[in-house]
C-alpha positions in Angstrom: 0.0 0.0 -0.1 1.3 3.5 -0.9 0.4 6.3 1.4 1.3 10.0 0.6 -0.1 13.7 1.2 -0.3 16.4 -1.4 -1.2 20.0 -0.8 -4.5 21.4 -2.6 -4.2 24.4 -4.4 -6.4 27.0 -6.1 -5.4 27.6 -9.9 -6.0 30.8 -11.9 -4.9 31.1 -15.2 -2.8 27.9 -15.0 -0.9 28.7 -12.2 -1.1 27.7 -8.5 -2.4 30.8 -6.8 -2.4 29.8 -3.0 -2.7 26.5 -0.8 -6.1 25.8 0.4 -5.7 22.6 2.0 -4.3 18.8 1.4 -5.2 15.4 0.3 -4.2 12.3 2.2 -4.1 9.4 -0.2 -3.7 5.5 0.4 -3.6 3.3 -2.7 -3.4 -0.3 -3.1 -4.4 -2.7 -5.9 -8.0 -2.8 -5.1 -8.8 0.7 -4.0 -7.9 4.0 -3.5 -9.0 6.5 -0.3 -8.5 10.1 -0.8 -9.2 12.5 2.4 -9.7 16.1 1.5 -9.2 18.7 4.0 -9.7 22.2 2.9 -10.6 25.7 3.7 -11.6 29.0 2.0 -13.9 27.2 -0.6 -16.9 29.0 -1.8 -19.9 26.8 -0.7 -21.9 28.8 1.2 -25.8 28.6 0.5 -26.5 26.1 -2.5 -22.9 26.1 -3.9 -21.1 23.0 -4.3 -17.6 21.8 -5.2 -17.6 18.9 -7.6 -15.0 16.2 -6.9 -13.2 14.7 -9.9 -10.3 12.4 -10.2 -8.1 13.0 -13.3 -5.5 11.2 -15.6 -3.2 12.9 -18.3 -4.2 12.4 -22.1 -1.1 13.9 -23.8 -1.1 17.3 -22.3 -4.8 17.5 -21.3 -6.2 16.5 -17.9 -9.2 14.1 -18.3 -11.7 14.1 -15.6 -14.0 11.6 -14.2 -16.7 12.9 -11.8 -16.9 11.4 -8.3 -19.5 13.2 -6.5 -20.2 16.7 -5.0 -19.0 18.3 -1.7 -21.8 20.4 0.0 -21.3 22.4 2.8 -22.7 25.6 4.7 -19.0 26.4 6.0 -15.9 27.3 4.0 -13.7 24.6 5.6 -14.4 20.9 4.8 -13.5 17.3 5.2 -14.4 14.8 2.5 -13.5 11.2 2.0 -13.6 9.5 -1.4 -13.2 5.9 -2.1 -13.0 4.5 -5.4 -12.3 1.1 -7.1 -10.9 0.5 -10.8 -14.4 -0.3 -11.8 -15.5 3.1 -10.7 -13.2 5.0 -13.1 -13.4 2.7 -16.2 -10.7 0.1 -15.6 -7.5 -1.0 -14.0 -5.4 1.2 -16.8 -7.3 4.2 -15.9 -7.0 3.4 -12.2 -3.3 3.1 -12.3 -2.9 6.4 -14.3 -4.9 8.6 -11.8 -2.6 11.7 -11.4 -4.6 13.7 -8.8 -7.9 15.3 -7.9 -9.7 18.6 -9.2 -12.4 20.2 -7.2 -14.4 22.7 -9.5 -16.9 25.3 -8.4 -19.3 26.4 -11.3 -21.6 29.2 -10.8 -23.3 30.4 -13.8 -20.2 29.7 -15.8 -17.7 31.3 -13.6 -15.5 28.4 -12.5 -13.0 28.3 -9.6 -10.4 25.5 -9.7 -8.7 23.6 -7.0 -6.3 20.6 -7.3 -4.1 18.2 -5.8 -1.6 16.6 -8.1 0.4 13.4 -7.1 3.4 14.4 -9.1 5.1 17.6 -9.1 4.2 19.2 -12.2 2.0 21.9 -13.2 -1.2 20.6 -14.5 -3.1 22.8 -16.7 -6.5 21.9 -14.5 -8.4 24.8 -16.4 -8.1 23.0 -19.7 -9.8 19.7 -18.0 -12.0 17.6 -20.6 -14.4 15.3 -19.2 -14.0 11.5 -19.9 -17.4 11.3 -21.2 -16.6 14.0 -23.9 -14.0 11.5 -25.3 -15.8 8.3 -25.1 
């Protein structure tokens, strides 16, 4: 089993702006568990954050929606557990490169991401997996 922690950043114009929390990851052959801890999210009222795991296809992140975080407070804790079947098979499961949290209010998007590697990922250019199937 692999365990690691990655910082969660807000992204603007393709760049990390500031740290908003972290993700604790536990990965084994059958399951991955991601515990997200963050603060400063715009989730008051009826707003929510969509949670997506992503993998890279060429230079583009491909997102797979895994649910939504709904909260009345800007601080949150969220646990995501998924299997290879949940993301479309073993090959994609092993290729997951991180998580994206997306707040979309009337077309105005705020992006947050934790990336498993140390590279800068263009999260704002993410496409959804269903767009390429």
